[in-house]
C-alpha positions as CSV (number, residue, x, y, z in Angstrom):
1,M,59.7,38.1,138.9
2,I,58.9,37.1,142.2
3,S,61.7,36.1,144.5
4,T,62.1,34.6,147.7
5,K,64.5,36.1,151.1
6,S,66.7,33.5,152.8
7,R,64.7,30.6,155.2
8,G,62.0,32.3,156.9
9,G,62.2,35.4,155.1
10,P,59.6,37.2,153.2
11,V,58.5,36.7,149.7
12,E,59.1,40.2,147.6
13,G,55.8,41.3,145.7
14,R,53.3,39.7,148.2
15,R,51.5,41.0,151.1
16,P,50.5,39.2,153.8
17,Q,46.8,38.6,154.7
18,R,45.4,40.5,157.0
19,G,45.2,38.7,160.7
20,R,47.4,36.0,159.7
21,P,50.6,36.0,161.0
22,E,53.6,35.4,158.3
23,P,54.5,31.9,158.3
24,K,58.1,31.1,159.9
25,Y,60.3,28.4,159.8
26,A,59.9,26.3,163.5
27,P,63.8,25.5,164.1
28,E,62.6,22.4,166.7
29,L,60.7,20.9,163.3
30,A,63.9,21.6,161.0
31,H,65.0,18.1,161.5
32,L,61.8,16.4,160.3
33,A,61.7,15.3,156.5
34,L,58.5,16.8,154.6
35,D,56.5,13.5,155.1
36,A,57.4,13.3,158.5
37,L,56.5,16.9,158.9
38,R,53.1,16.1,157.1
39,D,52.3,13.2,159.2
40,Y,53.1,15.0,162.4
41,R,50.7,18.2,161.5
42,Q,47.9,15.6,160.4
43,E,48.4,14.0,163.9
44,L,47.8,17.2,165.6
45,V,44.9,17.9,163.7
46,A,43.2,14.4,164.4
47,E,44.3,15.4,168.1
48,E,42.7,18.7,168.4
49,T,39.5,17.4,166.7
50,R,39.1,14.7,169.3
51,V,40.1,17.4,172.6
52,S,37.9,19.7,171.0
53,Y,35.2,17.3,171.2
54,W,35.6,16.4,174.9
55,R,36.1,20.2,175.9
56,R,32.5,20.8,174.3
57,I,30.8,17.4,176.2
58,L,32.7,18.8,179.5
59,Q,30.9,22.4,178.5
60,A,27.8,21.2,177.9
61,R,28.1,18.9,181.4
62,L,29.1,21.4,183.4
63,D,26.2,23.8,182.0
64,Q,23.7,20.6,182.7
65,V,25.0,20.8,186.3
66,I,25.3,24.3,186.9
67,G,22.2,25.7,184.8
68,P,18.3,25.4,186.4
69,D,17.0,24.3,182.9
70,D,17.9,20.8,182.5
71,H,16.0,20.6,179.0
72,Q,18.0,23.2,177.4
73,A,21.3,21.7,178.9
74,L,20.7,18.6,177.1
75,S,19.5,20.3,173.9
76,R,23.0,21.8,174.2
77,L,24.6,18.5,175.2
78,R,22.8,16.8,172.0
79,G,23.9,19.8,169.8
80,V,27.7,19.1,170.8
81,L,27.1,15.5,169.7
82,D,25.6,16.0,166.3
83,D,28.2,18.4,165.5
84,H,30.8,16.1,166.1
85,G,29.2,13.8,163.6
86,Q,29.2,16.8,161.0
87,S,32.6,17.3,161.4
88,S,33.7,13.7,161.5
89,R,32.3,13.3,158.5
90,R,34.1,16.1,156.7
91,L,37.5,14.9,158.2
92,A,36.9,11.7,156.0
93,M,39.2,8.9,157.5
94,L,41.2,9.6,160.7
95,P,44.0,7.0,162.2
96,V,42.4,5.0,165.0
97,V,44.6,5.8,168.1
98,T,45.0,3.0,170.8
99,P,45.2,4.5,174.4
100,E,48.8,3.8,175.1
101,D,49.7,6.2,172.0
102,A,46.8,8.7,173.3
103,A,47.7,11.9,174.7
104,P,47.1,12.6,178.6
105,L,43.8,14.2,179.2
106,P,42.1,15.0,182.3
107,N,40.2,12.6,184.5
108,L,36.9,12.5,182.0
109,A,34.8,9.9,184.4
110,V,33.5,13.1,186.3
111,L,31.4,13.7,183.1
112,W,29.0,10.6,183.9
113,E,29.0,11.6,187.7
114,T,25.3,12.2,189.0
115,T,24.8,15.2,190.4
116,P,25.0,14.9,194.3
117,G,22.2,15.9,196.8
118,T,24.3,18.0,198.9
119,E,25.6,21.3,197.8
120,T,28.9,20.5,199.0
121,D,28.9,17.9,196.8
122,H,27.2,19.9,194.0
123,A,30.2,22.4,194.6
124,L,32.6,19.7,194.5
125,L,31.4,18.3,191.3
126,I,31.4,21.5,189.7
127,A,35.0,22.2,190.8
128,R,35.6,19.0,189.1
129,L,34.2,19.6,185.8
130,T,36.0,23.2,185.6
131,D,39.4,21.9,186.7
132,A,38.9,19.0,183.8
133,E,37.6,21.6,181.4
134,K,40.5,24.3,182.1
135,E,43.0,21.6,181.7
136,L,41.5,20.4,178.3
137,S,41.5,23.8,177.0
138,T,45.3,24.6,178.1
139,Y,46.2,21.4,176.2
140,R,44.1,22.2,173.2
141,R,46.0,25.7,173.1
142,S,49.3,23.7,173.2
143,L,47.9,21.9,170.4
144,H,47.1,25.0,168.4
145,E,50.7,26.2,168.9
146,R,52.4,23.1,168.0
147,L,50.1,23.1,165.0
148,D,50.8,26.6,163.6
149,A,54.4,25.8,164.1
150,A,54.1,22.6,161.9
151,T,52.0,24.5,159.6
152,G,54.5,27.5,159.5
153,E,57.2,25.5,158.9
154,L,55.5,23.5,155.7
155,I,54.4,26.8,153.9
156,S,58.0,28.1,154.7
157,R,58.9,25.3,152.9
158,Y,56.8,25.2,150.0
159,R,57.7,29.1,149.8
160,D,60.8,28.7,149.6
161,Q,60.9,25.1,147.5
162,P,57.6,24.9,145.7
163,A,58.3,21.7,143.9
164,L,58.1,20.2,147.2
165,A,54.3,21.0,147.2
166,L,54.0,18.7,144.1
167,K,55.0,15.8,146.7
168,A,51.9,16.2,148.4
169,L,49.6,15.4,145.2
170,P,48.4,12.4,144.6
171,L,49.8,11.6,141.3
172,R,48.6,8.6,138.9
173,Q,51.0,5.7,138.1
174,R,51.5,5.7,134.3
175,S,51.2,2.1,132.7
176,A,53.2,0.8,130.6
């Protein structure tokens, strides 16, 4: 018989998978009901997808500005845009977020600035692109931490009360 220990404890008879941390309860998420926790996690997933997309575009733009081979840089940018189309289809429907609800992002207008003619202007553009990429990367890491916490909280709840997992299944309504 497999038994569980108190809230957040390991499950007897199971070994954690290598490379994956043992899921833990997240005290900061304890106040959320199960449906609210699932919604919160899904919002984080959607936001991470959006931020990752912009970060890849920033990196491709930086490659274009820095790199000597414009053809290669444009090819990478095309690849980023194509990859996003593929990953978007896998996610099915993502909720639309209004600009007021969107998370803060760096000033991404620098992506569309043309490469200036002087070396000083060129260096300034590279610095601005690099700063924007670092800011997005930092934000993305914080999203991953919050996503890991939400996932750990869900898994811990499911381990303690396996019947909760049934609420996630789309059950058909029986007709009378």
